[in-house]
C-alpha positions as CSV (number, residue, x, y, z in Angstrom):
1,M,-19.7,-3.2,11.4
2,T,-17.0,-0.6,11.5
3,T,-14.5,0.1,8.8
4,D,-10.8,0.3,9.6
5,A,-9.4,3.3,7.9
6,T,-5.8,2.3,8.6
7,L,-3.7,1.7,5.5
8,F,-1.0,-0.9,5.4
9,T,1.5,-1.9,2.8
10,I,1.9,-5.4,1.3
11,T,5.3,-5.9,-0.4
12,L,5.3,-8.9,-2.7
13,L,8.5,-10.8,-3.3
14,P,10.2,-11.7,-5.6
15,L,7.9,-9.4,-7.7
16,G,9.2,-6.4,-5.8
17,T,5.8,-4.6,-5.9
18,T,4.1,-2.9,-3.0
19,V,0.3,-2.5,-2.8
20,M,-1.9,-0.8,-0.2
21,A,-4.4,-2.7,2.0
22,Q,-7.2,-1.1,3.9
23,G,-9.2,-3.6,5.9
24,G,-9.5,-6.3,3.2
25,T,-7.5,-9.5,2.7
26,V,-4.1,-9.7,1.1
27,L,-5.7,-11.3,-2.0
28,Q,-8.2,-8.5,-2.3
29,A,-5.6,-5.8,-2.0
30,C,-3.4,-7.5,-4.6
31,E,-6.3,-7.9,-7.1
32,A,-7.3,-4.3,-6.6
33,A,-3.8,-3.2,-7.5
34,G,-3.7,-5.4,-10.6
35,I,-1.6,-8.2,-9.2
36,E,-2.7,-11.8,-9.8
37,L,-2.2,-14.5,-7.2
38,P,-3.2,-18.1,-7.7
39,T,-6.6,-18.6,-6.1
40,S,-9.6,-21.0,-6.2
41,C,-11.9,-21.3,-3.1
42,R,-11.4,-17.9,-1.5
43,N,-12.3,-19.3,1.9
44,G,-9.0,-20.7,3.2
45,T,-9.5,-24.4,2.5
46,C,-8.1,-25.3,-1.0
47,R,-4.5,-23.9,-0.3
48,T,-4.1,-22.7,-3.9
49,C,-3.0,-19.3,-2.8
50,L,-0.5,-20.6,-0.2
51,C,2.6,-18.3,0.2
52,R,4.9,-17.2,3.0
53,L,4.7,-14.3,5.4
54,T,8.3,-12.9,5.4
55,S,7.6,-10.2,7.9
56,G,4.7,-8.5,9.6
57,S,1.5,-10.1,10.9
58,V,-2.0,-11.0,9.8
59,R,-5.3,-12.0,11.3
60,Y,-7.6,-14.6,9.7
61,L,-11.2,-14.2,8.7
62,V,-11.8,-17.9,9.6
63,E,-11.0,-19.6,12.9
64,W,-8.6,-22.2,11.5
65,P,-7.5,-21.6,7.9
66,G,-6.2,-24.7,5.9
67,L,-2.7,-24.5,7.4
68,S,-1.0,-27.1,9.5
69,I,0.5,-26.2,12.8
70,E,4.0,-26.5,11.2
71,E,3.0,-24.3,8.3
72,K,1.7,-21.6,10.8
73,R,5.0,-21.9,12.7
74,D,7.0,-21.5,9.5
75,N,5.0,-18.4,8.6
76,Y,2.9,-19.7,5.7
77,L,-0.3,-17.8,5.0
78,L,-3.4,-18.0,2.9
79,P,-3.9,-14.6,1.3
80,C,-7.5,-15.2,0.6
81,V,-8.4,-15.1,4.3
82,A,-5.5,-13.2,5.7
83,V,-5.9,-9.5,6.7
84,P,-2.8,-7.5,7.4
85,T,-2.6,-6.0,10.9
86,G,0.4,-3.9,9.9
87,D,2.8,-3.6,7.0
88,V,3.7,-7.1,5.6
89,V,6.1,-8.7,3.3
90,V,4.8,-11.7,1.5
91,T,6.9,-14.2,-0.6
92,A,4.6,-15.2,-3.4
93,P,6.6,-16.7,-6.3
94,L,3.6,-17.0,-8.6
95,A,2.4,-13.4,-8.2
96,K,2.3,-11.5,-11.5
97,R,1.1,-8.2,-12.8
98,R,-2.0,-8.3,-14.9
99,P,-1.3,-7.3,-18.5
């Protein structure tokens, strides 16, 4: 297994915070930066972490995450299994900074 040393930014709206990602999921990068996102299963099936990809692109760690075709078309994503492939902007209304 190789490690991708490329750093990408994840900007969270409406929070207005930017975090760095390096090879992990959007959720992992947010947690490492002290940002909480709703989460439960962490494997792309429960949809607790569902938010919208405003710009940029991701790849998924699972073949078919728990998104409908329409949700994929409308740029929804599951941060628990989504890995940025470049800088991304994510609309996550329930994101908050840890105290």
